N, C-alpha and C positions, 0 to 999 in steps of 0.2 A: 042545891046547886043552882046558880043563876045561869040561864042559857043566854049566850051572847050571839048576836046576829053579825055575821061576817059577810061583807060584800066585796066584790072585786073592785079594783081601782080602774075606773073607766076614763078619767080625765088625764090626758097625757101630761099636763102641767104638774099635776099632783104626783104622777108616776115619776117624773123627772126629779121632783123635790125629794121623794123617798129615796131614789137612787143616789142623788147627791149627798143626802144626809147619811146614808149607809156608808158611802165611800169616804166622806170627809170628817164626820163628827165622832168617830170612835177610834180607839187605838187599833182595833182589829177591822178597820174599815174595808180593806181590800177583801178580806175573808168574808165579811158580812155581805158585801156587794156581790161577790161570786156565788155565795149560797142563794141569795135572792134571785140572781139571774138564772142559775141552773134550775131552781124551783119554778121560775116563771116559764122557762123554755120547755121543761119536761112535765110540768104540772104535778111534780112530786111534792109531798109535804116536807117541811123543814127537817123533821125527824128522819125521814128517809134519805134526804140529801146528805145529812150529817153522817149517815152510815156508809156513804160511798167512800171508797179508797182510791188513791191515785191509780192503783192497778186495775180498778174497775173501769176506768176510762181510757188509760194509756197503755200501750204496749211497752216492753222494756226499752225499745229504741226511741221512745218518745212520740211515736205516731198514735193517733186516736184509734182505739179499737173499733171494730165494725159493730159489735153488739155488746150488751151487758145484761146480766140476769139480775133483776131487782125484786126483792120481797117487800111488799107494802106492809108496814108495821101495823097500821090500824085495821085494814080489811083482811089481811092475810093473803091477799092475791099475789100472784107472781106475774112479772112482766119481763119481756125481753125488749130492750131499747135498742134501736138502731142509732148509735151516736152520730153517725154522719148526717142524719137529718137535722141534728141540733147544732153542730159545729161547722 
């Protein structure tokens, strides 16, 4: 297996291009953009963001929950997120 080196996006122009591409260039653009933004804000891996349900983030009345319990798929660690610090 070939090991890939993954580096963070540091250039704000490239970040903007990635966001615009995700939003505008795919049929599921809004979904892809949202997954990217949630991952960027929470530092969760895409696989962990994809496991989130609406009920993990929002109360039945539509307000943002105070916290959410997240299980990191790769490391097996458990996290409690304070959603109000992200939204």
